[in-house]
N, C-alpha and C positions, 0 to 999 in steps of 0.2 A: 818417582823412584821410591824404592823401599829397601830395607835391609832384610837379609835372610841368612841363616846359617846353613852351610852345606856339609855333608859328611866328609867330603874330600876322599883321598885314597884310603882304602880301608886297611886296618891293622897296622897303622903307623904310630910310632911314638909310644908313650907309656900306656899300656893296656888298650891300644887302639884309639885313644882319644886325640892323638897328635895330628890326625888328618883334618879335624874340624876347621872350617874357615868361614869368615864372615864376608858376605858378598853383597854387592849392590845389584838390584834387579829392577826391571820395569814393573810397576804395580799392575796386578792382573785386573781384568774386567770380567764380570759375570756373564756367562752365556745363557741361552734359554734354559730355564729350569734350575738355575744356579743362584747362589747368593754370595756377595762379597762381604768378607768378615774382617773387621779389625781385631787382631788377636790381643786379648787382655793378658792371658797367662797360659803357659804350657806346662804339663806335668811329665815327669820321667818315669820310665819303667825299665826293668832289667833287660828286656828285649832290645831297648834302644842301645845299650852297650854292646849287645851281641851283633847288632847291625854294624857298628863301627869296627868290630873285630873280624868281620867277614864270616860270622857264625850263623847269621840269620839272613835269608834272602839270597837269591842268585841273580847275577847280572845287574846289581844295583849301581847306577851311575854315580860318579863323584859329585855331581851337582844335586843329588837328592837332598831335600830338606827333611831333617829328622823330626821325630817325636809324633807319637800316636795319640796323645792326650792333649786337650786344651779347651779353652773357652774363649769366645770372642763376641763382639757386638756386630750385628748386621748393619752394614752401611750402604748397601745398594742391592737391588733386586734385578735379576735377569727377567726376560720375558716369561710369561705364563707361570710365575711364582705366586702361590696363594698361601695363606696361613702364617706368613711371616711378614715382618715390617722392619724398617730401619729402627734401631734402638733395641731390638730384641737381643738378649744374650742367648747364645746357642752352643751346644756341644754336638758331637756326632760319634757313632761307633767307628772304630778305626777300619773295619771292613765296610767300606762305604756302600757296597752293593748288597750286603746281607741284611735285608729288611725284616723278614718274618722268621719265626723260629724254625719252621719246616723247610725253609728255602736254602739251607746250607748245601754248598758243593765246593770242590776245590777252586772253582772259578772265583770265589770271593777273594782269593789271594792276589788277584790282578788289580784290585783297588784297595790296597792295604796301606794306610797312611804311615809315612815315615819309612816305608820299604819299597813297594812298587808304585806308590803315589807320594807326592810331596806331603810332608807333615806340617805340624803346627809351629815350628820354630822360625817364624817369619813375622813381619809386621802386618802383612795382609795375606789372606788365603781365600780361595774360592771353594765352596762346598756345594754338592748337589742338595737342593732344597729338600728333596725327599728323604735325605739322610739326616738332616739337622733336627735337633730336638730343642725346643724352647726351654730355658732354665727358669724355674719359678723364682720369684723375688727373694724368698727366704733362704735360698741356697747361695752361700758365699762364693766368691771367685776362686779361692784356693781349693775348696771342695769340688766345684764344677770342673776346674782344670785338671783334677786328679781322678775323675770318676769314670770316664768312658771305658778304659781298658779293664780296670778292676770291677766296675759295676756290671758290665756285660758278662765278664768271665765268672765272677763269683755267683751271680744270679743263675747262670747256666749250670754250674757245677753243684751249687748248694741247694737251689730251690727248684729250677726246672727239671733237673735230673735227680738230685738228692732228696727232694721233698721235705727239706728241713722246715720245722715249725715248732710250735709248743710241744714240749715233751721230748724233742730230739736232742741228742748230744752230737755236736759238730766238733771235728778235730782239724786243726791246721798246723803246719810246721813252719817255724820262723816268724819274724816280725816285720816283714816287708809290707808293701802296699796291699797286695792281695790278702795277706793274712789279717792285717788290721781292719780292712774293710769287711772281711768275712766276720770278724768279731763284732763289729758295730751292727752289721745287718742281722746276724744270728740273734743278738740280744734284742733287737727291735722286733724280731719275729717270735720272741718268746722261747728260743732254744737255749740249752746249756752249751757251754763252750770250753774246749780244751786247746791249749797252745803249747808248743815246744820252742825252746831257744837255748843258746849257750850262755846267755847273759841274764844274771839274776836281776839286774836293773831293768832290763826290758821286760822281763816277766812280771816284775812288780808294777810296771806301768800298764801292762795288759790286765793284770788283776784289778787295778784301779779303774779300768775301763769296763770291767764286768766279767772278765774271764773267770770261770769257775774252777778250772784246773790249769796249773802252770808248771811245766816240767823242764828242768835243766838237763838237756841230753848229754852234756859233758859230765855232770855229776851222776847221771843215770843213763849210760849207753844203752841199757835195756829199757828205753823209754816207753815201749809198749807195755812192758810188765808194770812199770810205774803207774801208767794210766789205769790199767786193770785193777791195781791195788787201790788207787784213789777212788775208783768208781764201784768198788765192791764186786769186781769181775764183769761189769757190764760192757765196757768198751764203747767205741764211737759208732753212731748210726750213720753218719755222713762224714766223709773225709774230703777236704779240699787239698789235694795232694800236690805239693810244690817240690817234693824231693825226687820223685821219679822212680823208674824201675829198679835202679840199683839198690834202693831201700824198700822195695815193695814187700819183701817178707816181713819186715818190722811193721810196716803200715798195716798189713793184713792182720798181724798178731794183735794190733791195737783195736781191731774192729769188733763190733757186736755181730751177732747173727743177723743176716739179711741186710747188712750194711751196703752202702753205695759209695764208691770211690770215684770222684771226678779228678782225673790226673791231667795236670796242665803244666808242670814244671819239671826241671831235672837238676835241682840245686845240689843233689848228692852225687851227681855224675854227669852224664850227657844223654840227650834224647836217643842215642843209638844203643844205650845199655840194654842188655838182656835182663829180663825180670829175674830177680833173686827171690823167688817165692815158690812155695809148695802148691802144686795144683790141688792136692788133697785138702790143704787148709782153705783154699779158695772155695772148693766145692762144699766142704764140710760146713762152712758158715753161710753158704748160699749168697756169696758176695757178688755184686755187679760192679764192673769197672767200665768207665767211659772216658775216652779221650776228649778233652775240652779245648776246642780251637776258638777261644774267646767266646763271643756271643753276638746275637742279632740286635738290630735296632729296637725290636720289641722287648727284648730282655733288658736292654739298657733303659728303656722307657719305664719298665716296671720297677727297676732298681731306683731310678730317679724319683719316682713317685713316693717310695718309702722314705728315701732321704729327705724329701721335702716335708712329708707328713710328720715324720718323727724328729725332725730337726737334727739329723745326723751331720756332724762336721768331721771330715776326714783330717786326722792330725798331719800337719805339714812340718817336718823337722827343720827344713832349711828353705829359704826363698832367695834366689839369686837374681841379679839384674841381667837383662838381655845380653849385655856385652860380656858377662861373666859365664856364659854357657859352658865353656870347657871346665870351669871349676865345679859346676853343678854335676857334670858327668863324673868328675873325679870323686866328688862326695858320694855319689851313688856307688861307684866302684869300691870305695872304702868299706862299704857294708856297715858303717857306724850309725846309719840313720834308723829312725823308728817311724814308720809310716811313709810319707811321701816327700818328694823334692820337687819344687816348683820354680820355674823361670818366669819372671814378670816382664812383659814386653813394654 
């Protein structure tokens, strides 16, 4: 037997967290082409809260095991598995079936860990061996547990689409997991970096990590103008957009000519918002916008390689014990964290 957390009835209790329940389950066995993994730690993302609130995913059963991020140790192999062995630490993209960059289709949502497939918040899980990625020795458990979602997403938006590298100026909004990993990756690739937040303390921490421009959007509601002032009118070449379409006009105003905006969040409103932007501004700057639905295994593998090579450690603000999973979700909901939140199994 093993323990696993289930999402329970959605949108129950305080901010949807009240439905979480700890269950006893039979330990799974790996089938052909699968590996059995002892979970070491799991990481939280904002979408995990959305699942609990009924805002993400349709027809999700009460018994679904949450969390799309995690790291574990292979403890058994199914038939026909090669390239992995017991004792290997592994992570996996949360879209288990999206292996190559060009292979995206809406069908990947049918194998979405923590939503349409069971996630990492259990003592044992089974993964398709073809989805698993071996974690290099120099990458710590906390970073590995926090990497899959932000790694694939940021690489897709910032590098595969945005083309960020030496000489680029990358802009992100907020100081959550996506934004902080984007900062670390951008600096590792030689890019300049701009970040916005309502907290001077968080902005100071971002500067200490290498951010070149840090703007308090409460002090400067016209934060796009503040960025243009700070950069001598240049603006951002690449935007990892976590605010969404309700703030798109301000985001476009912060952009340089020929900028690329990878849009992946809706923290300023909802995914259903209509874009508050001038088509003329978009055309006049020749800006490209792409919706970012996380990323492929290949994108995650590329991000993992840079993390290992450059010794990147994702900051983890809080680590909770497995039995305290509801408190971890409450911490994420509070918005007080800087970087990631991890649950140790």
